[in-house]
N, C-alpha and C positions, 0 to 999 in steps of 0.2 A: 398496500406494500407489498412483496415477498418478502418471506420468511428466509431466512436464510441457513443453510446447511448445517450443522457442531462444526463441522472441521472449517468453513469460511469466518464463522468465528471467532473463532480461535488464530487463526489467521490474524484476524482483523484486529482483533487484540494481541498477539504477537507484534502489525507495527504501530498498534499505537503507544503497544510499550516501550520499541524501541522509542518514537516521536517522544513521549515522555521524558530518559532519558538528554535527547542528542534534539533540542527543539530547532534546532537552522539545521538541522540537515534535511536536504531535497534530492531524490535520485527518478532518473530514468526509472521502468518496469527491470529492463539485463539490469541497470547497479543496486535496485533493493533484490534482484535472486542472490545474485555475487557475494553482494559484500552485506544485508540484515540479513537474509536469508538463506546461504548456500546451503542447508540440509535441505532445502527443498526445492532440489535442480528435476525434476520430473517434470515432464507433460504437461499432467496431471493438476500437478501441483501450481506447475508457472500458471493457468489455468484458473485452480483458485484463486491464486494471487489478485492478480488480476481482476478477479470480480468480486473480489476485498476490495481492493480496493477501489474499484469503481463506484462502489455499494459507501467507502468511506468518503468517495467527490459527492457526491448521492446526501450523503444524510451532514455535509456542510462539515466536518472534521478536516480533511482534505481539502488540497486545493489542488487541481490540475492543470499546470502552462505548459508553453510549451516553447521550448528553450534551443536553441541552431536548431531546427528539425527534430527537436526531440524530445516527448511529452514528461513533461518530470511532473513527483507528485512531492506535497511538503504539509504543513500541518496553517490549515486555513490560519490571515491573521487575527488575532484575540481568541483561540482556540489554546 
């Protein structure tokens, strides 16, 4: 497994922290950037958030689904 850069680990922790406070929330990358992490709006940060979401899905912590043609992320049931 590849090692994540420290900044990406920090972003992943922010995502998990947000979801620990609001476990029933789900959103697209765009919604996450707008509502969960509005301070991370640069292209570099958007890429980092996208990669962190992918890593969290790979680790089995988040679930990625498609709703109305959009990819949506949420806590994987049972976590």
